[in-house]
Structures are given as C-alpha cells and as structure tokens.
C-alpha positions in Angstrom: 6.0 33.1 1.9 6.0 29.6 3.3 3.5 30.7 6.0 1.2 32.0 3.4 1.6 28.8 1.4 0.8 26.5 4.4 -2.3 28.6 5.1 -3.7 28.4 1.6 -6.3 26.5 -0.3 -5.5 25.1 -3.7 -7.8 26.4 -6.4 -7.7 25.2 -10.0 -8.2 26.9 -13.3 -8.1 25.2 -16.7 -4.3 25.5 -17.0 -2.8 26.4 -13.6 -2.9 26.0 -9.9 -3.5 29.1 -7.9 -2.7 29.5 -4.2 -4.5 32.4 -2.6 -3.9 33.7 0.8 -6.6 32.4 3.1 -7.3 29.9 5.9 -7.3 26.1 5.4 -10.6 24.7 4.2 -12.5 21.9 6.0 -11.4 18.4 4.9 -14.6 17.8 2.8 -14.0 20.3 0.1 -13.0 20.4 -3.6 -10.0 22.6 -2.7 -7.1 20.2 -2.8 -4.7 19.8 -5.7 -6.2 18.9 -9.0 -4.2 18.3 -12.1 -6.5 18.0 -15.0 -5.6 16.9 -18.5 -5.4 19.8 -20.9 -4.0 21.1 -24.2 -0.5 20.0 -25.1 2.4 22.4 -25.3 4.0 22.9 -28.7 7.3 21.3 -27.8 6.1 17.9 -26.9 8.2 16.3 -29.6 11.3 17.3 -27.7 10.4 15.2 -24.7 12.4 12.2 -24.0 10.6 8.8 -24.5 11.1 8.0 -20.8 9.2 11.2 -19.9 6.4 10.2 -22.2 6.2 6.7 -20.9 5.8 7.8 -17.3 3.2 10.5 -18.1 5.0 13.2 -16.3 3.6 16.6 -15.5 6.2 19.3 -16.1 5.7 22.5 -14.2 7.3 25.9 -13.8 6.8 27.6 -10.4 6.7 31.4 -10.2 6.6 33.4 -7.0 4.4 36.5 -6.9 4.8 38.0 -3.5 2.4 36.1 -1.3 0.9 34.1 -4.2 2.2 31.2 -6.1 1.4 30.0 -9.6 2.1 26.6 -11.1 1.9 26.4 -14.9 1.4 22.7 -15.6 2.1 20.7 -18.7 -0.5 18.2 -20.1 -0.3 14.5 -19.2 1.1 12.5 -22.0 0.4 9.0 -23.2 3.3 6.6 -23.5 3.2 7.0 -27.3 3.8 10.7 -26.9 0.4 11.9 -27.9 -1.2 14.4 -25.6 -4.5 13.6 -23.8 -6.8 16.4 -24.6 -9.7 15.3 -22.4 -10.2 16.8 -19.0 -12.6 14.1 -17.6 -10.1 12.5 -15.2 -8.5 13.6 -12.0 -4.7 13.2 -12.1 -2.5 13.5 -9.0 0.4 16.0 -9.2 3.8 14.4 -10.0 6.3 14.5 -7.1 8.9 15.6 -9.7 7.3 19.0 -9.7 5.2 19.3 -6.5 6.9 18.1 -3.3 5.2 15.1 -1.6 4.8 17.0 1.8 3.0 19.9 0.0 -0.8 20.2 0.3 -3.6 18.5 2.2 -3.0 14.8 2.8 -5.8 13.3 0.6 -5.5 9.8 -0.7 -2.8 9.8 -3.4 -3.1 13.7 -3.3 -6.3 13.3 -5.3 -9.0 16.0 -5.1 -11.4 15.9 -2.1 -15.1 15.7 -2.9 -18.2 15.9 -0.7 -19.9 13.0 -2.4 -19.4 10.2 -5.0 -21.5 12.0 -7.6 -19.8 11.7 -11.0 -17.1 9.3 -9.7 -16.2 5.8 -11.0 -14.4 5.0 -7.7 -13.9 6.8 -4.4 -11.6 6.5 -1.5 -13.5 6.5 1.8 -12.1 6.5 5.4 -13.8 4.8 8.3 -11.9 5.7 11.4 -13.4 3.2 13.7 -11.8 0.7 16.1 -14.5 0.2 18.7 -14.9 -3.4 17.6 -11.3 -4.4 18.3 -10.5 -7.3 20.7 -6.8 -6.7 21.4 -4.7 -3.6 20.6 -6.8 -0.5 19.6 -5.6 2.2 17.3 -7.1 1.4 13.9 -9.2 4.5 14.1 -6.0 6.4 13.1 -5.5 4.0 10.1 -7.2 6.2 7.4 -5.2 9.3 8.4 -1.9 7.5 8.3 -2.6 5.7 5.1 -3.5 8.9 3.4 -0.2 10.5 4.6 1.9 7.7 3.3 0.0 7.5 0.0 1.8 10.5 -1.3 4.7 8.1 -2.2 2.6 6.5 -5.0 2.9 7.6 -8.6 0.3 7.6 -11.3 1.1 4.4 -13.3 1.6 0.8 -12.0 5.1 0.0 -13.0 4.6 -3.8 -12.7 1.3 -4.2 -14.6 1.3 -1.0 -16.6 -2.1 -0.1 -15.4 -3.2 3.5 -16.0 -6.0 4.1 -13.5 -6.0 7.9 -13.9 -6.5 7.5 -17.6 -9.5 5.2 -17.0 -11.5 6.3 -14.0 -12.7 9.4 -12.4 -11.4 9.0 -8.8 -11.4 11.2 -5.7 -11.2 11.1 -2.0 -14.6 11.7 -0.4 -13.4 11.9 3.2 -14.5 9.9 6.2 -17.8 8.4 7.5 -18.7 10.3 10.7 -18.8 7.3 13.0 -19.9 7.2 16.7 -16.9 6.0 18.7 -19.1 5.4 21.7 -21.7 3.2 20.0 -20.6 0.4 17.6 -24.1 -0.5 16.5 -24.9 3.1 15.8 -21.7 3.4 13.8 -22.7 0.4 11.7 -26.0 2.1 10.9 -24.1 5.2 9.9 -21.7 3.3 7.7 -24.5 1.4 6.0 -26.5 4.6 5.2 -23.3 6.4 4.0 -22.5 3.5 1.6 -26.0 3.3 0.2 -25.4 6.9 -1.0 -21.9 6.2 -2.2 -22.7 3.3 -4.4 -26.2 4.5 -5.5 -24.8 5.6 -8.9 -22.4 2.7 -9.4 -19.3 4.3 -7.8 -16.9 1.7 -6.4 -15.8 2.4 -2.8 -12.2 1.8 -1.9 -12.3 1.9 1.9 -9.6 2.7 4.4 -10.2 1.1 7.8 -10.8 1.0 10.7 -11.2 -2.4 12.2 -12.8 -5.3 10.3 -16.3 -4.7 11.8 -16.8 -2.1 9.0 -17.0 -4.8 6.3 -20.4 -5.9 7.7 -22.4 -2.7 7.2 -20.6 -2.0 3.9 -21.7 -5.4 2.6 -25.2 -4.7 3.8 -25.3 -1.7 1.5 -23.5 -3.5 -1.3 -25.8 -6.5 -1.2 -28.9 -4.3 -1.2 -27.8 -2.9 -4.5 -26.2 -5.9 -6.2 -27.7 -8.9 -4.4 -25.5 -11.5 -2.7 -21.9 -11.0 -3.6 -18.8 -13.1 -3.9 -16.0 -12.3 -1.4 -12.2 -12.5 -1.6 -11.2 -12.3 2.0 -7.5 -12.0 2.8 -6.9 -12.2 6.5 -5.1 -14.1 9.3 -8.5 -14.7 10.9 -11.8 -16.0 9.5 -13.9 -13.4 11.3 -16.8 -15.8 11.5 -17.2 -15.9 15.2 -20.7 -15.8 16.7 -20.4 -14.0 20.0 -17.6 -12.1 21.6 -18.0 -11.1 25.2 -21.7 -11.3 24.7 -21.7 -9.1 21.6 -22.8 -10.1 18.1 -21.0 -7.2 16.4 -17.3 -7.0 16.6 -14.2 -7.3 14.3 -14.2 -11.1 14.7 -17.8 -11.6 13.6 -18.6 -9.6 10.4 -18.7 -12.5 7.9 -20.9 -14.7 10.1 -23.4 -11.8 10.3 -23.1 -11.5 6.5 -23.9 -15.2 6.0 -26.9 -15.0 8.4 -28.3 -12.0 6.5 -27.8 -13.6 3.0 -25.3 -10.9 1.9 -22.8 -13.4 0.5 -23.0 -15.9 -2.3 -21.3 -18.6 -0.1 -20.2 -20.7 -3.1 -18.2 -17.7 -4.2 -16.3 -16.9 -1.0 -12.5 -17.5 -0.7 -10.6 -16.9 2.5 -6.8 -16.7 2.1 -4.0 -16.5 4.7 -5.8 -17.9 7.7 -3.6 -19.0 10.6 -2.8 -18.7 14.3 -3.9 -20.3 17.5 -7.6 -21.1 17.9 -10.5 -21.6 20.3 -11.4 -25.0 18.8 -9.4 -27.8 17.0 -10.8 -26.7 13.6 -11.2 -22.9 13.6 -12.4 -22.9 10.0 -15.2 -25.6 10.2 -17.9 -23.0 10.0 -16.4 -21.5 6.8 -16.1 -24.9 5.1 -19.6 -25.8 6.1 -20.9 -22.7 4.3 -19.0 -23.7 1.1 -16.2 -21.2 1.4 -12.8 -22.0 -0.2 -10.4 -21.9 2.8 -6.7 -21.5 2.2 -4.6 -21.5 5.3 -1.4 -19.6 5.4 0.7 -22.7 5.7 -0.6 -23.8 2.3 0.9 -20.6 0.9 4.4 -20.8 2.4 7.3 -20.5 0.0 5.2 -20.5 -3.2 3.6 -18.2 -5.7 -0.1 -17.6 -5.3 -0.7 -16.9 -9.0 -2.0 -20.4 -9.6 -4.4 -20.1 -6.6 -5.8 -16.9 -8.0 -6.6 -18.6 -11.3 -8.7 -21.0 -9.3 -10.3 -18.1 -7.4 -11.2 -16.2 -10.6 -13.0 -19.2 -11.9 -14.8 -19.6 -8.6 -16.0 -15.9 -8.6 -17.3 -16.1 -12.2 -19.0 -13.0 -13.6 -21.0 -12.0 -10.6 -20.3 -9.1 -8.3 -17.3 -9.5 -6.0 -16.1 -7.7 -2.9 -12.4 -7.7 -1.9 -11.6 -7.4 1.8 -8.0 -7.3 2.9 -7.0 -7.3 6.5 -3.4 -6.0 6.8 -2.7 -8.7 9.5 -2.8 -11.2 6.6 0.8 -10.2 6.1 3.4 -11.5 8.4 4.1 -9.0 11.2 7.7 -8.7 10.0 6.2 -6.8 7.1 3.2 -5.2 8.8 3.6 -4.9 12.6 1.2 -2.0 12.8 -2.0 -3.9 13.5 -4.1 -5.0 16.5 -4.1 -8.8 16.3 -0.8 -9.9 14.6 -0.1 -13.5 13.9 3.3 -14.9 12.9 4.1 -16.9 9.8 1.9 -14.9 7.5 1.9 -13.9 3.8 4.5 -11.7 2.2 3.9 -8.4 0.3 4.8 -10.2 -2.9 2.0 -12.7 -2.3 -0.4 -9.8 -1.4 0.3 -8.3 -4.8 -0.3 -11.7 -6.5 -3.7 -12.0 -4.8 -4.8 -8.5 -5.7 -3.4 -8.6 -9.2 -5.1 -11.9 -9.5 -8.5 -10.1 -9.0 -8.1 -8.5 -12.4 -11.1 -9.5 -14.5 -13.4 -9.9 -11.6 -16.5 -7.8 -11.4 -15.3 -5.9 -8.3 -18.0 -3.7 -6.7 -16.0 -2.6 -3.6 -12.8 -3.1 -1.7 -11.5 -2.4 1.7 -8.1 -2.4 3.5 -8.6 -2.7 7.3 -6.8 -3.0 10.7 -3.9 -0.6 10.2 -3.0 0.6 13.7 -0.2 3.1 13.1 0.9 3.4 16.8 2.5 -0.1 16.6 4.8 0.7 13.7 6.7 4.0 14.1 8.4 3.5 10.7 5.1 4.0 8.9 5.8 1.0 6.7 2.5 -0.7 7.6 0.5 2.3 6.4 2.8 2.6 3.4 2.2 -1.0 2.5 -1.6 -0.4 2.9 -1.5 2.5 0.6 0.3 0.4 -2.0 -2.3 -2.3 -1.7 -5.1 0.2 -2.2 -3.4 1.5 -5.3 -3.2 -2.1 -6.6 -6.9 -2.5 -5.8 -7.7 0.6 -7.9 -5.6 -0.8 -10.7 -7.7 -4.0 -11.0 -11.1 -2.3 -11.0 -13.3 -2.8 -14.1 -12.6 -0.4 -17.0 -9.0 0.3 -16.0 -6.8 0.4 -19.1 -3.4 -1.3 -19.4 -0.4 -0.4 -21.6 
C-alpha cells in the first residue's frame, strides 16, 4: 500500500482527498495536496476551544485496497464558526497528514502553473552562478520547501491568518540557465513580468542575490521606482567583480543606475564584515540610503528602528529583500559568504514583523546554501522567515 501511495498524485474533490494509483506528476501541476474550506460538520460545538483557536483540520483515514480516502473537516475560525467559503488554499494539518507525506511544495500548498487568480505566490530561482565564494544556493529553493512542512497555518506570535486572507500557491521555479548569468537574468525578468501582471505578490526562494536585480526590473516596470528594505551582511552595491557588472555583489548598484529604486526610501540593515575600502557603505549613503550596520544592532531590540523605517517607506510600493547571511553564522551557517557578529533570529522577526503596514509588492529570501548546514536549520529558518513575510503582506487578517 505504501508503494502505491508514494507513486500517487493527490486529486481533490469538494470534501475529500483521493489518492489514485498512477505515476508522479511533473512539479508544475495542480496535483498536490489541497485542503479547501467547506461545509461544517454538525458536531462542531463539541470541539474544544483550543481546537477552534488553532483552526485544525480533523480527518479520518480509510484504506480501500490500493486507494486511500481522507474525509476532512472544515477549517474553523477561533470563535468556533465554520468558514463556508472555498476561495482560499489551506495546507493540511500535520495532526492528520504526516509532514513527510506528499510532494514538497512550499508549506505543502498546491502547485500551480501560473499566478493567475493568486494574491501571492511562492517562486523558486535555483541560481548561484553569481556567487563569489561558496556555491550551492541553487539548491536553496528545494531545501527550503522541504523544511517548510514544519510550519503551521497561523502565526502564533502575531495571530496572523494568511490562509484566511490570501489565495496563495507554489508556482514552481524559474527555468534559469546555469551556464549564462545574463541570460538567466533575462529569463527571470520575463517570468516576473507575467507573475506580477495581475497584482500577484511574489515571495521568492533564492538562489544567490543576483536574482533581486531582474526581479526589481520587472517590479519597477509595473509599479515605478520602489522602496527597498534590504537585510544583509553586505551592501551588494559593488560596481565590477572580476570584470563583470552582474554578480551577487552588484544588484543594487545596477538597480540605482536603472532608476528602479526610490533611493530616499531604501534601508540597508545588518551590514558588517571586512571591506575593500575604509568606508564600504559610502556609495549607499551618497544615494540617500539609510544604512544600519550590524554593530548598531548588537544587544538591542530592532522594533524602534522599524518604526523609523516604516515612516521612511511611507505609502509607496516596497520590496523586501532578505539575505540569510544577515543572520550570524551561528544561527545560519548554510550560506556562501558568512560574516561573524550578525543579527539574531529574534531581530530578523522584529524586522519582518516591522514591515506590517507597508505596501509590500514583493519579497525574497536568498543565499541559502544547504550543503554547509547538514542540520537543515538554515533552510528551516529561511522557511520561517518566508512565512513571516507572507503574514505581513497587505490584506492579511489578524486575530
């Protein structure tokens, strides 16, 4: 039975999940687990308040020879009333569907072929051709997806309910060219033009930081120059690296040159490390960026800083770019250019949660290189940060 199960595709009806015997589908399909909101059962009043508050999906599993049927209960609001709408995708609860089960989509959300009909979409860009030190970020999206099965449907800290607010799905990866970085950038730009055409907000899994440049080309074409919250150990404003203008250390200089950024609404947080010049951040300051070095963040809450950043960003469109190496390598060793004395995961949450209320039009999480962290904790941290990003998008409701 398990062999049949592992070689099955998940198909959904209005009230159950059906696992037929067949071969696995290609990654870009709609055939991954979908738990839709449906009609409430008659015994909802017998549920414990804690069950209501966490919006759990109760399920009964029945075996039918080589087929398996899961009868799922409706998702419940914390006040106990059932949600009768079916307009949102809701990941399966690990209380009733084991985390290792199914295709490793982001948060076990459905896979879609496009962003049509979505408010937000997770997108992978498995590219590390622009790295200058340790390669391996091309495997970041895959590992982040695998670790993301740990995440649940509500934010326990902020009480955000993204799956009651947004239609979200995983739309797979951009088909990059690992042998040609410039060609990859063109592919990314064209892909993102389509993704954001109808207002869908991309949540990107990198990939090295080069990818932010073509993403912002597409974003600025739609929204005009955008504000930027850039969390990183490095400013990524270099001009030329080994004779090349495009690399993971140059994206934001290219963005400035092409007028993609509203420079008075750019904040760079967490910068640190040795440098090629006495003032590594002179270029950023000359453009009008707010520069916050990591040493200014040591041993303090960043909540007051984010109040300042929110005022700086105003009501205009904002892009959030988070390089995992902003975190100290004690917390996130799985990256290509680690720098000591970095931010903590708590500070990372303060930064992202501090973006609530901003007009976010896109986010990325880059530079996860799984090979340098065999525990998987770097990718797990990245998955959590992407969940937090989803929770601060416009229109997300809070309890």
